[in-house]
N, C-alpha and C positions, 0 to 999 in steps of 0.2 A: 882665543877661541879655537879649540881643537875639533877634529872631526867627531869626537865623542862628547863634546860639551853640551850642556843643557841649553845654553843660549842658541847654539846652532840648531839643536833639535827643535826648539820652539819655532824658529823661523821656517824650517823645512816642514814642520807639521802644519803651519799656517798655509803654506803653499800647497801641501797635500790636500787639505780640506777645501781650499779655494778651487783647485783644479777639478775635483770631483763635482762640486756644485756648478762650476762653469760649464762642463761638458753635459751635465744632466739637464740644467736649465736652458742652456743656449745652443747645445749641439746635439740634439736628437734623443735626449733621455738615456744616454749611455754613461756608465761609470768608467772613467778613464783609469782610475787607480784601483778601485775595488773589483778585482776580477771575479771574486765570489759572486757579486751581484750580476756580472755579465754572464757567468756560467748558468745561474738560475734563470735569468731572462732568456738565454739561448735555449735552455731546456723547455721553458714554457712555450716559446714560439714554435719549437720543433714539435712539441706535443699537440699543438693546434694546427699543424701543417703549414705554418707560416715560415717556410724555409728561407725565403729572402730576408726576412727580419732576423731569423736565427743567425744567418751568416754575418749580418751587421754587428752582432754581439760577439761573434767568433773572431773577427778580424782584430779587434783590440787585444784579445787574449793572445793571439799570435805575435802581435807587436810587443806585448809585454814580455813574452818569452825571448824574443830577439834582443830586447833591451837588457835582460839579465845576462845573456851571452856576451854582449858588447861590454858590459860592466866588468865581467870576469876577465875579458881579454885586456881591458885597459889596466887592470891590476897586476897583470903578469910581470914578473921581473924583467923579461926581455923587452917590455914596452917602456921601461923607465928611461931609456936613452932618448926616446921621442916625447914621452909624457912623464916628466919627473914628479909632478904633483897631480896624482890621479883624481883626488877629491875636488880640487879646484877646477880641473879640466871638466869634470862631470857637471859642476855648477855652471860653468861658462857654456857648455853644450846645451844645457837646459835653458839658459837665458836666451841663446840664439834661436832655438827652435820655437820657444814661446813668443818671442818678439815677432817672428815671421807669422805665427798663427794669428796675431792681432790684425794682420792685413787681409786675412781670408774672410770674405763676406759671408753672410748667412745664406746667400744664394748658391754657394758652392756646396758640394756634397759633404755632409757632416762627417762621413767616414774618414776623410782626409785629416781632419782635426783630431778626431778621437784616436786614430792610429798614432799620430805624432805625439799626442799627450800621453798615451799609454806607454809609448816607447821611452820618453824622457822620465816618466814616473818610475818605470821599472829600473832604469839606470840609477835614479836617485835612491830608491829603496834598497837596491843591491849594494850601493856604495857606502851608505851611512846606516849601519846596522847595530851600532852600540851606543847606548846612552850612559856615559861615564864608563861603567864596566859591566853593563847588563844589556841583553838583546832587546831591541825595540823596532818599531816601524814608524816611518815618517809619512806614509801615504795611506794608512788604514789603522783603525784603533782597536780592533777585536782583541788582538794579543796584548796590546797595551792595557786595555781595560781589565783583562784577566789578571795581568801582572800587578796592576795597581790594587785590585781587590785582594789578591793573595797577600801582597806585602802589608796592606792595611790590616788584614786579619791577624797576621803574625805579630805586627806591631802592637795591636790591641791585646792579644791574648798572652804574649810573652814579654810585653814591655820592651820590645827591641827597637832601639833608636835608629839603627841602620835600616831596618825594614820600614820604619816610619819615613825616613828620608827618601827611600826608594819609592814608596807609595806617593809621596809628594811630587817627585820627579815625573813619574808616569802620569799622574793626574794633571800636572802642568802641561805635558805634551798632549793629552787628550783634550783639555780645554782649549789649547792652541789650535788643534785640528778643528774643533767645533767653531771657534771664532773665525777661522779661515773659511769654513763652509758657509757660515752666515754672511760673511763679507762677500764671498764669491756669488752666492745666490742673489743678494741685494744689488751688487754692482753689475752683474750680468743682466739683470732685469732692467736696470736704468741706463747703463752705458752701452751694452751690447757686446759685440765681439772684442772690442778693444779693452774690455775689462781685464783680460788676461795680462795686460801690461802691469797691472797692480802686482801680480805674482812675480813678474819680471823684476819690479822694483825691490821686492822683498829679497829675491835671490841676489840682486846686485849688492844689497846691504850685507848679505851673508858673505859674499866674496870679499868685499872691502874689509869687514871685520876679521875674516879669516886671514887675509893677507897682512893686516896690521899686527895681529897676534903672532903670526909667523916671524915677522920682522923683529918684534920684541924678543921672541925666544932666541933668534939668531944672535942678537946683540948680547943677551945674557950669556950665551954659550961662548962668545968671543971674549967677553970680560972675564969669565971663569978660566 
């Protein structure tokens, strides 16, 4: 399983949908991944003079920006001496942060959690941006939905098998995101704050499968 594999994309999309549902249902009605939603909500609150509420939506946006910067820093060639495997490092960072979040009770300010989730989500989406050989997102589906529809249209009108395959891949990611959102909403309602550990479990599976695949590839290279 490579950073661009469909299998990894499915797991990360499940986590993406799960986290958005988790923060919206259990952590103050804020979208941790979909910053478009936060911008809209911030604008609505500002328009009605609710500046305090507007700032609550602004802070996750800033955390998202910081996460993108961190992701770019991790990928720099000069960092390879300290972090040789940036993709796996990002997954481990996300696991650690989300695991800690599971201990933060509902009585704590929601902003602590939403900022942390926005940060790790932005690091994830900035680090895993290709599905096989095409751009996609693991934490939001607007672009994926457009790409799936476009590829399906080309496949139908031009009988293009490659476009049909691409449409299938994008649709799989979109459905995985939806499944994660459903799972996140249900489990957050029933389990509470510790529901985030389900996302941690999915990420741990991603790291394990990712590591196994890397070991197999190294053995093949040695044999060749």
